[in-house]
PDBQT receptor file of N, H, CA, C and O in Angstrom, charges set to zero:
ATOM      1  N   UNK A   1     105.787 107.110  -1.274  1.00  0.00    +0.000 N 
ATOM      2  CA  UNK A   1     105.217 108.354  -0.792  1.00  0.00    +0.000 C 
ATOM      3  C   UNK A   1     103.714 108.347  -1.066  1.00  0.00    +0.000 C 
ATOM      4  O   UNK A   1     103.187 107.469  -1.749  1.00  0.00    +0.000 OA
ATOM      5  N   UNK A   2     103.066 109.326  -0.528  1.00  0.00    +0.000 N 
ATOM      6  H   UNK A   2     103.495 110.039   0.026  1.00  0.00    +0.000 HD
ATOM      7  CA  UNK A   2     101.631 109.451  -0.735  1.00  0.00    +0.000 C 
ATOM      8  C   UNK A   2     101.257 110.923  -0.745  1.00  0.00    +0.000 C 
ATOM      9  O   UNK A   2     102.115 111.803  -0.687  1.00  0.00    +0.000 OA
ATOM     10  N   UNK A   3      99.981 111.163  -0.818  1.00  0.00    +0.000 N 
ATOM     11  H   UNK A   3      99.283 110.448  -0.865  1.00  0.00    +0.000 HD
ATOM     12  CA  UNK A   3      99.460 112.520  -0.733  1.00  0.00    +0.000 C 
ATOM     13  C   UNK A   3      98.851 112.726   0.646  1.00  0.00    +0.000 C 
ATOM     14  O   UNK A   3      98.515 111.769   1.342  1.00  0.00    +0.000 OA
ATOM     15  N   UNK A   4      98.718 113.970   1.020  1.00  0.00    +0.000 N 
ATOM     16  H   UNK A   4      98.991 114.748   0.454  1.00  0.00    +0.000 HD
ATOM     17  CA  UNK A   4      98.045 114.324   2.266  1.00  0.00    +0.000 C 
ATOM     18  C   UNK A   4      97.175 115.530   1.977  1.00  0.00    +0.000 C 
ATOM     19  O   UNK A   4      97.316 116.176   0.939  1.00  0.00    +0.000 OA
ATOM     20  N   UNK A   5      96.278 115.831   2.899  1.00  0.00    +0.000 N 
ATOM     21  H   UNK A   5      96.163 115.307   3.742  1.00  0.00    +0.000 HD
ATOM     22  CA  UNK A   5      95.411 116.983   2.738  1.00  0.00    +0.000 C 
ATOM     23  C   UNK A   5      95.827 118.036   3.757  1.00  0.00    +0.000 C 
ATOM     24  O   UNK A   5      95.848 117.779   4.960  1.00  0.00    +0.000 OA
ATOM     25  N   UNK A   6      96.154 119.212   3.266  1.00  0.00    +0.000 N 
ATOM     26  H   UNK A   6      96.137 119.422   2.288  1.00  0.00    +0.000 HD
ATOM     27  CA  UNK A   6      96.660 120.289   4.116  1.00  0.00    +0.000 C 
ATOM     28  C   UNK A   6      95.525 121.016   4.838  1.00  0.00    +0.000 C 
ATOM     29  O   UNK A   6      94.346 120.735   4.626  1.00  0.00    +0.000 OA
ATOM     30  N   UNK A   7      95.907 121.934   5.673  1.00  0.00    +0.000 N 
ATOM     31  H   UNK A   7      96.865 122.162   5.845  1.00  0.00    +0.000 HD
ATOM     32  CA  UNK A   7      94.964 122.736   6.451  1.00  0.00    +0.000 C 
ATOM     33  C   UNK A   7      94.122 123.655   5.571  1.00  0.00    +0.000 C 
ATOM     34  O   UNK A   7      93.155 124.255   6.039  1.00  0.00    +0.000 OA
ATOM     35  N   UNK A   8      94.489 123.764   4.306  1.00  0.00    +0.000 N 
ATOM     36  H   UNK A   8      95.275 123.277   3.926  1.00  0.00    +0.000 HD
ATOM     37  CA  UNK A   8      93.730 124.582   3.357  1.00  0.00    +0.000 C 
ATOM     38  C   UNK A   8      92.383 123.946   2.999  1.00  0.00    +0.000 C 
ATOM     39  O   UNK A   8      91.536 124.596   2.387  1.00  0.00    +0.000 OA
ATOM     40  N   UNK A   9      92.183 122.691   3.375  1.00  0.00    +0.000 N 
ATOM     41  H   UNK A   9      92.871 122.163   3.872  1.00  0.00    +0.000 HD
ATOM     42  CA  UNK A   9      90.969 121.943   3.038  1.00  0.00    +0.000 C 
ATOM     43  C   UNK A   9      89.719 122.690   3.505  1.00  0.00    +0.000 C 
ATOM     44  O   UNK A   9      89.655 123.187   4.629  1.00  0.00    +0.000 OA
ATOM     45  N   UNK A  10      88.728 122.756   2.611  1.00  0.00    +0.000 N 
ATOM     46  H   UNK A  10      88.780 122.352   1.697  1.00  0.00    +0.000 HD
ATOM     47  CA  UNK A  10      87.465 123.418   2.947  1.00  0.00    +0.000 C 
ATOM     48  C   UNK A  10      86.339 122.397   3.153  1.00  0.00    +0.000 C 
ATOM     49  O   UNK A  10      85.163 122.753   3.221  1.00  0.00    +0.000 OA
ATOM     50  N   UNK A  11      86.728 121.128   3.249  1.00  0.00    +0.000 N 
ATOM     51  H   UNK A  11      87.684 120.839   3.194  1.00  0.00    +0.000 HD
ATOM     52  CA  UNK A  11      85.789 120.019   3.492  1.00  0.00    +0.000 C 
ATOM     53  C   UNK A  11      84.655 119.948   2.478  1.00  0.00    +0.000 C 
ATOM     54  O   UNK A  11      83.509 119.679   2.837  1.00  0.00    +0.000 OA
ATOM     55  N   UNK A  12      84.975 120.189   1.223  1.00  0.00    +0.000 N 
ATOM     56  H   UNK A  12      85.907 120.407   0.931  1.00  0.00    +0.000 HD
ATOM     57  CA  UNK A  12      83.949 120.145   0.177  1.00  0.00    +0.000 C 
ATOM     58  C   UNK A  12      83.660 118.719  -0.278  1.00  0.00    +0.000 C 
ATOM     59  O   UNK A  12      82.577 118.441  -0.794  1.00  0.00    +0.000 OA
ATOM     60  N   UNK A  13      84.619 117.813  -0.091  1.00  0.00    +0.000 N 
ATOM     61  H   UNK A  13      85.499 118.039   0.328  1.00  0.00    +0.000 HD
ATOM     62  CA  UNK A  13      84.434 116.420  -0.458  1.00  0.00    +0.000 C 
ATOM     63  C   UNK A  13      84.722 116.096  -1.907  1.00  0.00    +0.000 C 
ATOM     64  O   UNK A  13      84.518 114.957  -2.326  1.00  0.00    +0.000 OA
ATOM     65  N   UNK A  14      85.186 117.053  -2.684  1.00  0.00    +0.000 N 
ATOM     66  H   UNK A  14      85.351 117.979  -2.343  1.00  0.00    +0.000 HD
ATOM     67  CA  UNK A  14      85.448 116.823  -4.109  1.00  0.00    +0.000 C 
ATOM     68  C   UNK A  14      86.479 115.719  -4.336  1.00  0.00    +0.000 C 
ATOM     69  O   UNK A  14      86.411 115.009  -5.340  1.00  0.00    +0.000 OA
ATOM     70  N   UNK A  15      87.412 115.569  -3.435  1.00  0.00    +0.000 N 
ATOM     71  H   UNK A  15      87.468 116.145  -2.620  1.00  0.00    +0.000 HD
ATOM     72  CA  UNK A  15      88.493 114.597  -3.600  1.00  0.00    +0.000 C 
ATOM     73  C   UNK A  15      88.066 113.164  -3.288  1.00  0.00    +0.000 C 
ATOM     74  O   UNK A  15      88.563 112.224  -3.907  1.00  0.00    +0.000 OA
ATOM     75  N   UNK A  16      87.165 112.992  -2.351  1.00  0.00    +0.000 N 
ATOM     76  H   UNK A  16      86.761 113.756  -1.848  1.00  0.00    +0.000 HD
ATOM     77  CA  UNK A  16      86.834 111.654  -1.845  1.00  0.00    +0.000 C 
ATOM     78  C   UNK A  16      86.394 110.686  -2.939  1.00  0.00    +0.000 C 
ATOM     79  O   UNK A  16      86.895 109.564  -3.011  1.00  0.00    +0.000 OA
ATOM     80  N   UNK A  17      85.487 111.099  -3.767  1.00  0.00    +0.000 N 
ATOM     81  H   UNK A  17      85.080 112.011  -3.709  1.00  0.00    +0.000 HD
ATOM     82  CA  UNK A  17      84.978 110.201  -4.811  1.00  0.00    +0.000 C 
ATOM     83  C   UNK A  17      85.977 109.986  -5.943  1.00  0.00    +0.000 C 
ATOM     84  O   UNK A  17      85.801 109.078  -6.756  1.00  0.00    +0.000 OA
ATOM     85  N   UNK A  18      87.009 110.797  -6.005  1.00  0.00    +0.000 N 
ATOM     86  H   UNK A  18      87.152 111.534  -5.344  1.00  0.00    +0.000 HD
ATOM     87  CA  UNK A  18      88.012 110.681  -7.067  1.00  0.00    +0.000 C 
ATOM     88  C   UNK A  18      89.085 109.648  -6.770  1.00  0.00    +0.000 C 
ATOM     89  O   UNK A  18      89.834 109.265  -7.669  1.00  0.00    +0.000 OA
ATOM     90  N   UNK A  19      89.176 109.191  -5.533  1.00  0.00    +0.000 N 
ATOM     91  H   UNK A  19      88.568 109.503  -4.802  1.00  0.00    +0.000 HD
ATOM     92  CA  UNK A  19      90.232 108.251  -5.150  1.00  0.00    +0.000 C 
ATOM     93  C   UNK A  19      89.872 106.835  -5.597  1.00  0.00    +0.000 C 
ATOM     94  O   UNK A  19      88.853 106.293  -5.169  1.00  0.00    +0.000 OA
ATOM     95  N   UNK A  20      90.702 106.227  -6.460  1.00  0.00    +0.000 N 
ATOM     96  H   UNK A  20      91.530 106.667  -6.809  1.00  0.00    +0.000 HD
ATOM     97  CA  UNK A  20      90.383 104.900  -6.982  1.00  0.00    +0.000 C 
ATOM     98  C   UNK A  20      90.564 103.776  -5.976  1.00  0.00    +0.000 C 
ATOM     99  O   UNK A  20      90.087 102.664  -6.205  1.00  0.00    +0.000 OA
ATOM    100  N   UNK A  21      91.249 104.044  -4.857  1.00  0.00    +0.000 N 
ATOM    101  H   UNK A  21      91.637 104.947  -4.670  1.00  0.00    +0.000 HD
ATOM    102  CA  UNK A  21      91.488 102.998  -3.857  1.00  0.00    +0.000 C 
ATOM    103  C   UNK A  21      90.811 103.290  -2.522  1.00  0.00    +0.000 C 
ATOM    104  O   UNK A  21      91.040 102.575  -1.547  1.00  0.00    +0.000 OA
ATOM    105  N   UNK A  22      89.988 104.322  -2.467  1.00  0.00    +0.000 N 
ATOM    106  H   UNK A  22      89.802 104.903  -3.259  1.00  0.00    +0.000 HD
ATOM    107  CA  UNK A  22      89.241 104.635  -1.247  1.00  0.00    +0.000 C 
ATOM    108  C   UNK A  22      90.098 105.086  -0.077  1.00  0.00    +0.000 C 
ATOM    109  O   UNK A  22      89.776 104.804   1.077  1.00  0.00    +0.000 OA
ATOM    110  N   UNK A  23      91.184 105.784  -0.368  1.00  0.00    +0.000 N 
ATOM    111  H   UNK A  23      91.445 106.013  -1.306  1.00  0.00    +0.000 HD
ATOM    112  CA  UNK A  23      92.105 106.223   0.681  1.00  0.00    +0.000 C 
ATOM    113  C   UNK A  23      91.675 107.518   1.364  1.00  0.00    +0.000 C 
ATOM    114  O   UNK A  23      92.273 107.907   2.368  1.00  0.00    +0.000 OA
ATOM    115  N   UNK A  24      90.661 108.186   0.845  1.00  0.00    +0.000 N 
ATOM    116  H   UNK A  24      90.176 107.870   0.030  1.00  0.00    +0.000 HD
ATOM    117  CA  UNK A  24      90.245 109.485   1.377  1.00  0.00    +0.000 C 
ATOM    118  C   UNK A  24      88.926 109.334   2.131  1.00  0.00    +0.000 C 
ATOM    119  O   UNK A  24      87.981 108.703   1.658  1.00  0.00    +0.000 OA
ATOM    120  N   UNK A  25      88.896 109.937   3.321  1.00  0.00    +0.000 N 
ATOM    121  H   UNK A  25      89.664 110.450   3.705  1.00  0.00    +0.000 HD
ATOM    122  CA  UNK A  25      87.672 109.916   4.117  1.00  0.00    +0.000 C 
ATOM    123  C   UNK A  25      87.514 111.249   4.841  1.00  0.00    +0.000 C 
ATOM    124  O   UNK A  25      88.470 112.008   5.000  1.00  0.00    +0.000 OA
ATOM    125  N   UNK A  26      86.299 111.509   5.268  1.00  0.00    +0.000 N 
ATOM    126  H   UNK A  26      85.523 110.892   5.139  1.00  0.00    +0.000 HD
ATOM    127  CA  UNK A  26      86.023 112.728   6.011  1.00  0.00    +0.000 C 
ATOM    128  C   UNK A  26      86.550 112.569   7.429  1.00  0.00    +0.000 C 
ATOM    129  O   UNK A  26      86.215 111.607   8.119  1.00  0.00    +0.000 OA
ATOM    130  N   UNK A  27      87.382 113.524   7.863  1.00  0.00    +0.000 N 
ATOM    131  H   UNK A  27      87.654 114.305   7.302  1.00  0.00    +0.000 HD
ATOM    132  CA  UNK A  27      87.902 113.519   9.220  1.00  0.00    +0.000 C 
ATOM    133  C   UNK A  27      87.075 114.442  10.100  1.00  0.00    +0.000 C 
ATOM    134  O   UNK A  27      85.995 114.878   9.703  1.00  0.00    +0.000 OA
ATOM    135  N   UNK A  28      87.572 114.738  11.283  1.00  0.00    +0.000 N 
ATOM    136  H   UNK A  28      88.449 114.384  11.606  1.00  0.00    +0.000 HD
ATOM    137  CA  UNK A  28      86.849 115.606  12.205  1.00  0.00    +0.000 C 
ATOM    138  C   UNK A  28      86.683 117.020  11.666  1.00  0.00    +0.000 C 
ATOM    139  O   UNK A  28      85.587 117.580  11.703  1.00  0.00    +0.000 OA
ATOM    140  N   UNK A  29      87.771 117.595  11.168  1.00  0.00    +0.000 N 
ATOM    141  H   UNK A  29      88.661 117.141  11.139  1.00  0.00    +0.000 HD
ATOM    142  CA  UNK A  29      87.704 118.970  10.661  1.00  0.00    +0.000 C 
ATOM    143  C   UNK A  29      87.995 119.055   9.169  1.00  0.00    +0.000 C 
ATOM    144  O   UNK A  29      87.481 119.938   8.482  1.00  0.00    +0.000 OA
ATOM    145  N   UNK A  30      88.820 118.137   8.666  1.00  0.00    +0.000 N 
ATOM    146  H   UNK A  30      89.238 117.420   9.224  1.00  0.00    +0.000 HD
ATOM    147  CA  UNK A  30      89.240 118.126   7.271  1.00  0.00    +0.000 C 
ATOM    148  C   UNK A  30      89.099 116.725   6.715  1.00  0.00    +0.000 C 
ATOM    149  O   UNK A  30      88.913 115.773   7.473  1.00  0.00    +0.000 OA
ATOM    150  N   UNK A  31      89.183 116.586   5.430  1.00  0.00    +0.000 N 
ATOM    151  H   UNK A  31      89.334 117.359   4.814  1.00  0.00    +0.000 HD
ATOM    152  CA  UNK A  31      89.283 115.262   4.843  1.00  0.00    +0.000 C 
ATOM    153  C   UNK A  31      90.704 114.768   5.064  1.00  0.00    +0.000 C 
ATOM    154  O   UNK A  31      91.627 115.575   5.168  1.00  0.00    +0.000 OA
ATOM    155  N   UNK A  32      90.892 113.466   5.136  1.00  0.00    +0.000 N 
ATOM    156  H   UNK A  32      90.141 112.810   5.051  1.00  0.00    +0.000 HD
ATOM    157  CA  UNK A  32      92.213 112.892   5.371  1.00  0.00    +0.000 C 
ATOM    158  C   UNK A  32      92.476 111.780   4.364  1.00  0.00    +0.000 C 
ATOM    159  O   UNK A  32      91.556 111.126   3.874  1.00  0.00    +0.000 OA
ATOM    160  N   UNK A  33      93.757 111.584   4.070  1.00  0.00    +0.000 N 
ATOM    161  H   UNK A  33      94.505 112.115   4.469  1.00  0.00    +0.000 HD
ATOM    162  CA  UNK A  33      94.193 110.521   3.172  1.00  0.00    +0.000 C 
ATOM    163  C   UNK A  33      94.977 109.509   3.993  1.00  0.00    +0.000 C 
ATOM    164  O   UNK A  33      95.917 109.871   4.701  1.00  0.00    +0.000 OA
ATOM    165  N   UNK A  34      94.596 108.252   3.898  1.00  0.00    +0.000 N 
ATOM    166  H   UNK A  34      93.833 107.957   3.323  1.00  0.00    +0.000 HD
ATOM    167  CA  UNK A  34      95.316 107.168   4.563  1.00  0.00    +0.000 C 
ATOM    168  C   UNK A  34      96.589 106.903   3.767  1.00  0.00    +0.000 C 
ATOM    169  O   UNK A  34      96.535 106.388   2.650  1.00  0.00    +0.000 OA
ATOM    170  N   UNK A  35      97.725 107.255   4.343  1.00  0.00    +0.000 N 
ATOM    171  H   UNK A  35      97.768 107.674   5.250  1.00  0.00    +0.000 HD
ATOM    172  CA  UNK A  35      99.006 107.146   3.647  1.00  0.00    +0.000 C 
ATOM    173  C   UNK A  35      99.360 105.695   3.316  1.00  0.00    +0.000 C 
ATOM    174  O   UNK A  35     100.093 105.446   2.359  1.00  0.00    +0.000 OA
ATOM    175  N   UNK A  36      98.860 104.754   4.076  1.00  0.00    +0.000 N 
ATOM    176  H   UNK A  36      98.264 104.956   4.853  1.00  0.00    +0.000 HD
ATOM    177  CA  UNK A  36      99.176 103.344   3.802  1.00  0.00    +0.000 C 
ATOM    178  C   UNK A  36      98.351 102.799   2.640  1.00  0.00    +0.000 C 
ATOM    179  O   UNK A  36      98.699 101.764   2.071  1.00  0.00    +0.000 OA
ATOM    180  N   UNK A  37      97.277 103.470   2.285  1.00  0.00    +0.000 N 
ATOM    181  H   UNK A  37      96.994 104.311   2.747  1.00  0.00    +0.000 HD
ATOM    182  CA  UNK A  37      96.409 103.036   1.197  1.00  0.00    +0.000 C 
ATOM    183  C   UNK A  37      96.659 103.819  -0.086  1.00  0.00    +0.000 C 
ATOM    184  O   UNK A  37      96.493 103.280  -1.180  1.00  0.00    +0.000 OA
ATOM    185  N   UNK A  38      97.053 105.074   0.034  1.00  0.00    +0.000 N 
ATOM    186  H   UNK A  38      97.188 105.511   0.923  1.00  0.00    +0.000 HD
ATOM    187  CA  UNK A  38      97.259 105.943  -1.129  1.00  0.00    +0.000 C 
ATOM    188  C   UNK A  38      98.326 105.374  -2.063  1.00  0.00    +0.000 C 
ATOM    189  O   UNK A  38      99.422 105.019  -1.628  1.00  0.00    +0.000 OA
ATOM    190  N   UNK A  39      97.992 105.294  -3.347  1.00  0.00    +0.000 N 
ATOM    191  H   UNK A  39      97.102 105.582  -3.700  1.00  0.00    +0.000 HD
ATOM    192  CA  UNK A  39      98.928 104.825  -4.371  1.00  0.00    +0.000 C 
ATOM    193  C   UNK A  39      99.253 105.928  -5.376  1.00  0.00    +0.000 C 
ATOM    194  O   UNK A  39      99.818 105.668  -6.438  1.00  0.00    +0.000 OA
ATOM    195  N   UNK A  40      98.886 107.165  -5.026  1.00  0.00    +0.000 N 
ATOM    196  H   UNK A  40      98.426 107.377  -4.164  1.00  0.00    +0.000 HD
ATOM    197  CA  UNK A  40      99.102 108.320  -5.903  1.00  0.00    +0.000 C 
ATOM    198  C   UNK A  40      98.469 108.116  -7.276  1.00  0.00    +0.000 C 
ATOM    199  O   UNK A  40      98.910 108.709  -8.261  1.00  0.00    +0.000 OA
ATOM    200  N   UNK A  41      97.450 107.288  -7.341  1.00  0.00    +0.000 N 
ATOM    201  H   UNK A  41      97.092 106.807  -6.541  1.00  0.00    +0.000 HD
ATOM    202  CA  UNK A  41      96.706 106.950  -8.557  1.00  0.00    +0.000 C 
ATOM    203  C   UNK A  41      97.535 106.158  -9.563  1.00  0.00    +0.000 C 
ATOM    204  O   UNK A  41      97.105 105.972 -10.701  1.00  0.00    +0.000 OA
ATOM    205  N   UNK A  42      98.719 105.687  -9.160  1.00  0.00    +0.000 N 
ATOM    206  H   UNK A  42      99.068 105.837  -8.235  1.00  0.00    +0.000 HD
ATOM    207  CA  UNK A  42      99.553 104.890 -10.070  1.00  0.00    +0.000 C 
ATOM    208  C   UNK A  42      98.824 103.606 -10.417  1.00  0.00    +0.000 C 
ATOM    209  O   UNK A  42      98.312 102.906  -9.543  1.00  0.00    +0.000 OA
ATOM    210  N   UNK A  43      98.787 103.309 -11.704  1.00  0.00    +0.000 N 
ATOM    211  H   UNK A  43      99.203 103.877 -12.414  1.00  0.00    +0.000 HD
ATOM    212  CA  UNK A  43      98.078 102.143 -12.192  1.00  0.00    +0.000 C 
ATOM    213  C   UNK A  43      96.597 102.407 -12.433  1.00  0.00    +0.000 C 
ATOM    214  O   UNK A  43      95.875 101.536 -12.918  1.00  0.00    +0.000 OA
ATOM    215  N   UNK A  44      96.151 103.610 -12.092  1.00  0.00    +0.000 N 
ATOM    216  H   UNK A  44      96.738 104.318 -11.698  1.00  0.00    +0.000 HD
ATOM    217  CA  UNK A  44      94.745 103.975 -12.267  1.00  0.00    +0.000 C 
ATOM    218  C   UNK A  44      94.578 105.200 -13.165  1.00  0.00    +0.000 C 
ATOM    219  O   UNK A  44      93.711 105.223 -14.038  1.00  0.00    +0.000 OA
ATOM    220  N   UNK A  45      95.410 106.214 -12.946  1.00  0.00    +0.000 N 
ATOM    221  H   UNK A  45      96.115 106.196 -12.237  1.00  0.00    +0.000 HD
ATOM    222  CA  UNK A  45      95.319 107.478 -13.682  1.00  0.00    +0.000 C 
ATOM    223  C   UNK A  45      96.724 108.020 -13.906  1.00  0.00    +0.000 C 
ATOM    224  O   UNK A  45      97.669 107.602 -13.237  1.00  0.00    +0.000 OA
ATOM    225  N   UNK A  46      96.859 108.936 -14.832  1.00  0.00    +0.000 N 
ATOM    226  H   UNK A  46      96.091 109.275 -15.376  1.00  0.00    +0.000 HD
ATOM    227  CA  UNK A  46      98.169 109.523 -15.138  1.00  0.00    +0.000 C 
ATOM    228  C   UNK A  46      98.649 110.482 -14.059  1.00  0.00    +0.000 C 
ATOM    229  O   UNK A  46      99.852 110.616 -13.834  1.00  0.00    +0.000 OA
ATOM    230  N   UNK A  47      97.721 111.142 -13.397  1.00  0.00    +0.000 N 
ATOM    231  H   UNK A  47      96.744 111.033 -13.580  1.00  0.00    +0.000 HD
ATOM    232  CA  UNK A  47      98.052 112.082 -12.328  1.00  0.00    +0.000 C 
ATOM    233  C   UNK A  47      97.118 111.837 -11.149  1.00  0.00    +0.000 C 
ATOM    234  O   UNK A  47      96.045 111.260 -11.328  1.00  0.00    +0.000 OA
ATOM    235  N   UNK A  48      97.505 112.262  -9.943  1.00  0.00    +0.000 N 
ATOM    236  H   UNK A  48      98.376 112.730  -9.797  1.00  0.00    +0.000 HD
ATOM    237  CA  UNK A  48      96.642 112.083  -8.777  1.00  0.00    +0.000 C 
ATOM    238  C   UNK A  48      95.307 112.816  -8.935  1.00  0.00    +0.000 C 
ATOM    239  O   UNK A  48      95.276 114.038  -9.081  1.00  0.00    +0.000 OA
ATOM    240  N   UNK A  49      94.226 112.074  -8.907  1.00  0.00    +0.000 N 
ATOM    241  H   UNK A  49      94.251 111.081  -8.788  1.00  0.00    +0.000 HD
ATOM    242  CA  UNK A  49      92.893 112.652  -9.099  1.00  0.00    +0.000 C 
ATOM    243  C   UNK A  49      92.500 113.598  -7.980  1.00  0.00    +0.000 C 
ATOM    244  O   UNK A  49      91.826 114.597  -8.232  1.00  0.00    +0.000 OA
ATOM    245  N   UNK A  50      92.900 113.311  -6.757  1.00  0.00    +0.000 N 
ATOM    246  H   UNK A  50      93.447 112.500  -6.552  1.00  0.00    +0.000 HD
ATOM    247  CA  UNK A  50      92.502 114.174  -5.642  1.00  0.00    +0.000 C 
ATOM    248  C   UNK A  50      93.039 115.584  -5.844  1.00  0.00    +0.000 C 
ATOM    249  O   UNK A  50      92.327 116.566  -5.635  1.00  0.00    +0.000 OA
ATOM    250  N   UNK A  51      94.297 115.674  -6.251  1.00  0.00    +0.000 N 
ATOM    251  H   UNK A  51      94.875 114.876  -6.421  1.00  0.00    +0.000 HD
ATOM    252  CA  UNK A  51      94.908 116.986  -6.461  1.00  0.00    +0.000 C 
ATOM    253  C   UNK A  51      94.223 117.736  -7.596  1.00  0.00    +0.000 C 
ATOM    254  O   UNK A  51      94.036 118.951  -7.524  1.00  0.00    +0.000 OA
ATOM    255  N   UNK A  52      93.853 117.009  -8.637  1.00  0.00    +0.000 N 
ATOM    256  H   UNK A  52      94.005 116.022  -8.695  1.00  0.00    +0.000 HD
ATOM    257  CA  UNK A  52      93.183 117.644  -9.777  1.00  0.00    +0.000 C 
ATOM    258  C   UNK A  52      91.778 118.121  -9.401  1.00  0.00    +0.000 C 
ATOM    259  O   UNK A  52      91.314 119.138  -9.915  1.00  0.00    +0.000 OA
ATOM    260  N   UNK A  53      91.105 117.401  -8.517  1.00  0.00    +0.000 N 
ATOM    261  H   UNK A  53      91.482 116.574  -8.099  1.00  0.00    +0.000 HD
ATOM    262  CA  UNK A  53      89.719 117.733  -8.156  1.00  0.00    +0.000 C 
ATOM    263  C   UNK A  53      89.613 118.819  -7.090  1.00  0.00    +0.000 C 
ATOM    264  O   UNK A  53      88.580 119.481  -6.989  1.00  0.00    +0.000 OA
ATOM    265  N   UNK A  54      90.649 119.011  -6.306  1.00  0.00    +0.000 N 
ATOM    266  H   UNK A  54      91.488 118.473  -6.388  1.00  0.00    +0.000 HD
ATOM    267  CA  UNK A  54      90.591 119.945  -5.179  1.00  0.00    +0.000 C 
ATOM    268  C   UNK A  54      90.578 121.400  -5.650  1.00  0.00    +0.000 C 
ATOM    269  O   UNK A  54      91.499 121.842  -6.337  1.00  0.00    +0.000 OA
ATOM    270  N   UNK A  55      89.527 122.146  -5.276  1.00  0.00    +0.000 N 
ATOM    271  H   UNK A  55      88.779 121.787  -4.718  1.00  0.00    +0.000 HD
ATOM    272  CA  UNK A  55      89.413 123.529  -5.725  1.00  0.00    +0.000 C 
ATOM    273  C   UNK A  55      90.355 124.499  -5.007  1.00  0.00    +0.000 C 
ATOM    274  O   UNK A  55      90.535 125.632  -5.455  1.00  0.00    +0.000 OA
ATOM    275  N   UNK A  56      90.956 124.062  -3.894  1.00  0.00    +0.000 N 
ATOM    276  H   UNK A  56      90.810 123.142  -3.530  1.00  0.00    +0.000 HD
ATOM    277  CA  UNK A  56      91.836 124.962  -3.145  1.00  0.00    +0.000 C 
ATOM    278  C   UNK A  56      93.273 124.420  -3.042  1.00  0.00    +0.000 C 
ATOM    279  O   UNK A  56      94.066 124.902  -2.233  1.00  0.00    +0.000 OA
ATOM    280  N   UNK A  57      93.593 123.438  -3.847  1.00  0.00    +0.000 N 
ATOM    281  H   UNK A  57      92.949 123.046  -4.505  1.00  0.00    +0.000 HD
ATOM    282  CA  UNK A  57      94.947 122.841  -3.879  1.00  0.00    +0.000 C 
ATOM    283  C   UNK A  57      95.403 122.335  -2.511  1.00  0.00    +0.000 C 
ATOM    284  O   UNK A  57      96.556 122.527  -2.124  1.00  0.00    +0.000 OA
ATOM    285  N   UNK A  58      94.485 121.683  -1.777  1.00  0.00    +0.000 N 
ATOM    286  H   UNK A  58      93.549 121.527  -2.092  1.00  0.00    +0.000 HD
ATOM    287  CA  UNK A  58      94.810 121.171  -0.453  1.00  0.00    +0.000 C 
ATOM    288  C   UNK A  58      95.405 119.769  -0.490  1.00  0.00    +0.000 C 
ATOM    289  O   UNK A  58      95.963 119.321   0.511  1.00  0.00    +0.000 OA
ATOM    290  N   UNK A  59      95.302 119.065  -1.613  1.00  0.00    +0.000 N 
ATOM    291  H   UNK A  59      94.848 119.430  -2.426  1.00  0.00    +0.000 HD
ATOM    292  CA  UNK A  59      95.883 117.728  -1.746  1.00  0.00    +0.000 C 
ATOM    293  C   UNK A  59      97.317 117.900  -2.233  1.00  0.00    +0.000 C 
ATOM    294  O   UNK A  59      97.562 118.278  -3.379  1.00  0.00    +0.000 OA
ATOM    295  N   UNK A  60      98.258 117.613  -1.337  1.00  0.00    +0.000 N 
ATOM    296  H   UNK A  60      98.059 117.306  -0.406  1.00  0.00    +0.000 HD
ATOM    297  CA  UNK A  60      99.671 117.849  -1.654  1.00  0.00    +0.000 C 
ATOM    298  C   UNK A  60     100.493 116.579  -1.448  1.00  0.00    +0.000 C 
ATOM    299  O   UNK A  60     100.142 115.719  -0.640  1.00  0.00    +0.000 OA
ATOM    300  N   UNK A  61     101.572 116.479  -2.180  1.00  0.00    +0.000 N 
ATOM    301  H   UNK A  61     101.857 117.177  -2.837  1.00  0.00    +0.000 HD
ATOM    302  CA  UNK A  61     102.464 115.337  -2.090  1.00  0.00    +0.000 C 
ATOM    303  C   UNK A  61     103.255 115.403  -0.791  1.00  0.00    +0.000 C 
ATOM    304  O   UNK A  61     103.767 116.461  -0.425  1.00  0.00    +0.000 OA
ATOM    305  N   UNK A  62     103.357 114.279  -0.096  1.00  0.00    +0.000 N 
ATOM    306  H   UNK A  62     102.941 113.420  -0.393  1.00  0.00    +0.000 HD
ATOM    307  CA  UNK A  62     104.192 114.211   1.111  1.00  0.00    +0.000 C 
ATOM    308  C   UNK A  62     105.650 114.179   0.663  1.00  0.00    +0.000 C 
ATOM    309  O   UNK A  62     106.013 113.424  -0.239  1.00  0.00    +0.000 OA
ATOM    310  N   UNK A  63     106.462 114.984   1.285  1.00  0.00    +0.000 N 
ATOM    311  H   UNK A  63     106.167 115.597   2.018  1.00  0.00    +0.000 HD
ATOM    312  CA  UNK A  63     107.880 115.022   0.926  1.00  0.00    +0.000 C 
ATOM    313  C   UNK A  63     108.675 114.075   1.787  1.00  0.00    +0.000 C 
ATOM    314  O   UNK A  63     109.891 113.971   1.629  1.00  0.00    +0.000 OA
TER     315      UNK A  63
């Protein structure tokens, strides 16, 4: 599984620099997470950094 960025995104960019594998980029309207690259920070951090950095809780786990 991976994380995704919901419509709640305010395009602040706080999450992009927190991704240890560069899976987050600025999209047309919102930031987006490449699901094939996202590792949920496993092997890098104890919890997903994008979710911790997002001020509006827009980084959510894909179910």
